[in-house]
N, C-alpha and C positions, 0 to 999 in steps of 0.2 A: 504494499500499499504505499501511498505517498503523503506528502505534508500538505497537499492541496495546491501546489504551484502550477498544476495543469488541470483544468477543470475536466478533461477527458477522463482522467483516472480518479477513482473514489479515494477520498482522503481518510485518514485515521488520526487520532490523537494519541494513540498507543505507541510506545517506544519500540523500535525493532532493531536498532543499533545502539550500542553503548561504546563510545570511544573514550578509552581510559588513558590517563597520563599520570605523571608523577605528582602534579599539583592540582589536578581537577579531572573531571569527566563530563562528557556531553552525550545526552540521549537524543536520538534522532527518530522520527521527524518532529517530536514534540519541543525540541530545542530547550531541554532542561539542563542547566549547568549545575553540576554537583561539586562542592568544594568545601574545605575547611575554613572557618573564619579565624585564621592564624596558621601556625605550622601544622602540617598533616600529622595526625595521630590516631591510633585506634581508639584512644580514650576520649577524644573531642568529638562533639556532634558535627555531622555534615549538613552544610547549608544547601538549600535548593533555591535555584533562581530560574525563572522561565525567561528566555530571551525574546524580546519583542521584535518582530520583523515587519516590514511594509508588505501589504497585500498586493504585490505586483506580479505580473507574468515575467518569470526569469528570461525567457527567450527574447521578449520584447526589450527588456533591460539590457540584455547582451547586445542586441542590434543597435540600440540607442547609444550605448557606450562605444561600440565599434565605429559608428558614424562620427562620433565626437573625436575619436582618435584619428580617423582619416582626415578629418577637417583641421587637426591640430589644436583642438580645443582642450583635450584631456590626454594624459599620459595612459598607456594601457594598464589595466589592473593586473594583468598577468603578462610577464615578459616572455620573449621567445625562448630565453634561457630556461625559465621555469617550465615552459611547455616541453622542451627537450628533456629535462630532468623527469617529468612525469612519464614521458614516452619511454625513457630508459627503465624506469620502475616496471611499467606495464610489461615491456619486453622481458625483463628478468623474471617476472612472475610467470609469464607463458613459458619461457625456457625452463624454469624450475619444474613446472608442471609436466613438461615433456620428459625430462631426464631424471626427475625424481630426486633431485639434489639441490642444496642451497646454491644460489647464484649470487655472486658479489660483483660489484662494479664500483668505479670511482667517477 
């Protein structure tokens, strides 16, 4: 299910992904941020914060930003180097799946 960014697909408010880090976690698509109010500890309570987002079509927003970049009105939100890094990660994942081993790259 989705977060409602595309009206073609039914939305849900239930979390289906939890992205965890050393300082916080984010559940998706409900965009709930989970973190400690202070240093992380098993003995301190976890704070919950829902991140508010604008109700806009992400594809329309991407096109508007792309046009602004072409016109020289804004810098790109994602650089070509960022895109290349993402491609390398996806290729490593695919290669790892084929060979059944960890793939490293720099």
